C-alpha positions, 0 to 999 in steps of 0.5 A: 500500500502506498501512502501520500502526504495528507491523504488519509488511508484506512487500513484493514484490521489486520490482526486480532490477537484477542477480543477487542485487540488490534495490532498494527501488523501493516504499520510502516516501521518495525521495532522489536519484531512489531510494526508500528506507527510513529505519531510524529508522522501519523495521526490515528483515529480510532472509532470505538465499537458499539458494544463498548461499556462505560467502564471498559478501558482504552489501552495503547500498545506503547513503544519505548526505545531507551530511557527517553520519555515519548509524549503521546497526545490524545483527544476524546469527547472534547477532552485532551491530554498527554501521556509520556512513559518509559517502560522496560519492555519494547512495547507495553499496554498502557491505559489512557485516562479517557473516562467513560467510553461510548460506542461510535465516538473517536479517540484521536492519537497524535504526537506534538513537537519533534524529537522523541515522539510516541510510537504505537503498535496497537490499540485495544478495549479491555472489559466487556467489548469484543468488537473490532476497533476501526482505525484510520491512519493519516499521514501528517508529515514526512519527517523520515524523508525531508524534502520528499526526495523519493518523489523527486527521484522517481521523476528522474530518467534512468530506467530505459536504455535511451541516448539520454540515460546512456550519457549519464554513464560516460566513464570520464567526461571532461567537464562536470555533469551537474545533472548526473551529480544531482541525480546521484545525490537524490539517489544516495540521499534517500538510500543513506537516510534509510540505512541510518534509520534502519540502523537505529530503528531496527538493528540497535534495538535487537541487541540483547541486554544481558549478552551484548549480542544481536538477536535478529532471529531469536534466542541464538547467536550463530556463526553461519547466519547472524555473525556472517550475514547480519552483524557485518552489515550492521557494522557497515551501516554504522561506518557509513551513517553513524561512526560513533556507533561503529566505535562503541556498540559494534566493537562491544559486540565483537568483544562479547562474541569472543568472550562468550562463544570461543570454544576451541582456541578462537574457534567459536560455537553458537550461543543461547542468549536466553540460557546464557550458555554455549551450544557445543558442536562437532569440529566440522560444524565449528570450522564451517561456522568459523569460515563463514564468519571470517569470510562473509562477516569479517572480511567485509569489515576489514576491507573498509576499516583495515588493520587498526580496528580489532576485526582484523585480529579476529579474522586472523586468529580464526584462520590460524586456528582453523588450520591449527585444527585442520583434520583432513589429510591430503597429498598436499598437506592437512586441510580444514574441510572437504566442503567446497564452500568452506575451502572457497571461503578460505581461499578468498581470505588467505591471499588477503592475509598474506598481502596484509601481513607478509607471512608466508604461512598464509600463502602456503595454506592457500596453495595447499587448498589450490593444489587439492582442487587444481592439480589432479586436473579438470576441476570445475565445480558442479554448482556455479551459484551461491556456495559454489562460486566462492571457490571460483573467486578464491582461486582467481584471487590467489592466481592474481596474487601469485603473479608476483608472490609465487610466479611458479605457482601462477604458471603451474595453475594457469592451464588449470584455470583456463580449463575451469573458466572455459568449461564454465563458458562452454557448459554453464551459460545461457544465450545471453552469456549469463552463468547458470546455477549448475554446470551441465553435461553438454555444451550450451547455451542453456536457456532451460536451466535456472539462472542464479544470483552468483553469476557476477561472483563467478566472473570475478575469477575471470577478471583476476586471470586477465588482470594478472596476465595482462590479457583480454582473453575473457573480456567479451565473455564478461561484457556480454551478459552486462549488455543483455541485462535490460532485456525484458526477461530480467525485469523483476527476475527471480534470480534464486528465491523470492526475497530481496537478497537474490536481487542484492547478490546479483546486483553486487556481482554485476557492480564488481564487473562494471567497475572494470568494464563500464557498460551503460545497460548494466548501470541502468539495470543496477539503478533500476533494481536497487531503486525499485526492489531494494531501496524502493524510492517510491515508499519512504517508510519501507526499510529492511528487516534485520535477518540475514537476507535483508542485511545482505540487501543493505550491503549491496545498497551501500556498495551501490550508493558509493558508486553514486557518491564516488566513495565520499562520505558526509560525516555526520550523516543527517536526515534530509541530506543529499550527496552525489558525485560524478566523474570529471576528467581525473577528478569528480564533481560533487553536489550537496544539498540539505533540507536543513542547515548542515555543517560537517566534513566530506571524507574522501576514500583512500586506495584501500586495496593498497593501504589496508589490504597490501595488494599490488593492484586493486584485484577483483574480489568479493566482499569489497567496496569498490574504489570509484575515486580515491585520494592519497592520504598524505601531505605531498599529494595536493588536490584542487578544490573549486567551488563553482558557484563562488569561484573560489579555489584552494589547494588541499592535501590528500591527508586533509581530504581523507580526514574530511574537508569542512563543508557547510550547506545552507538550505536557503542558498544554492546547493554546494557544488565542488570540483575536486581534481589532483593537482598536476606538478611539472616533472 
């Protein structure tokens, strides 16, 4: 259902938990597992049933977030009053002192002022009445999306392959394209504001008070889902929209999971938060959970925070102990598992750890796994989709790192890698060049076999091969599916299963390829999928749930948003802010606008692949945020910052830009428009 500002919307009575009780299961926001209406944005008019008795009581299911008193204003039978409570539970039933009740009369519930306004998850009559309550919800404000960004964005072109939309994706225009930068600012502004609200309204409230862990799906903290797929993207949301939460809550959770869950050295097991005890599992289960957490959970965090934050040490210790307790004997040495997903995940971590630390053991362990799969010959995984694609990308990343780290292994693996990739193209694609879910026995194209959301992840290995050797052997195979993504068959396509996560995985993989081979059709496709299915710019109230599939969706939203800001981050992020950027020669043009006066810093990205990860080149890899524009974070590199509206220009160091360029945005003035370019010095 869509809601328009000022237009009353009567919703159906969607849940009667008991006689006379109405829960708002279609409320636009969610907290503590319940949907609710925030009375700063909504007015609720409740019509009392005919069978209500004078002595019956009218109660509201009142929400509490922390120790703040949240006022609720009510009107009934010519009288009015205000209630403000703090309760220990997320939601509790509270009686409103309305006096004698009468059938057919209305109770009007609103919030007054701004800030901590009450939110309600239901209403009920207690006493003799058993009839349904009629409730009308009217939107009175749109505080969650100042400036009505979503409506403005919806009017922009961009979902059809026209000359106009293709021009938006010129890889490096010589002059600033302010239309493109402004479009991106509306896009990114909506997405980041939603991510910030998701973090505060949905994620932080599900932290268990006693253990300090998050509980997105119940009583158990586990490592294959919660730690691997939920927690890391709560961390990402904090990194991009509220760094204070990153430096406090998210680190506290990391410390809690190690204190409570480590079982065999640093290898963790699940934890029952209600019982306050570990759930001990066999070694192979421990190794599976540890590899999931290290690769899907810790690698994405380390990619944006580097070695200075404690997530790096956690990732490293887990991998060390996975190999310390590796139980499987092979001709190449002990390995942790015969599970192809586990070993694929480790192959993606080990080249990173080698380059970050310089320790040969990580390269040796990676070769042990690669030898196990490649050296017997003719290795191709039968499953090309999620859970099978990890081994393909992992072997590709190792192959790229080996080009310099161990040239003899690079040469030894080359024919095996070519066989692997060639067989995937021969027996694992459809007529559009999109990789299907399962390797077939006969050559393709295979249009009668299901496509899966891991197609882009698979092609990462192909990219690593070409970049390592300086060839274009697989360029056409990589680009071909991207030119076909706007075909009608991929509109609202079910890549894997009916959830937003399947679209998120598909778009994430596509973005990794687009970074190397910019393709207008695929950029347009990614924008369309993100805006209509993952962020839903038409509905400012639609956020995400906190479980793994929804958290993975937020991951892709943030990767895509950095495309539209060219990796610039506004600190602090404020609701109503718009920030976008577009390429301009060897620099970028930046567009900022705000619904309210804004003063903060504009932080620029750095070459994380080199400074954090230690890679000689920005090797294609999963679980990474792409580097669309970076600055060298030192004093010697200078950048020219031009304010195109005031005509002022200044030279600033890359160090200043990486720490944050001071900016002010006045809503009464023109938007802030900056052009930032590296300053060229004479040789």
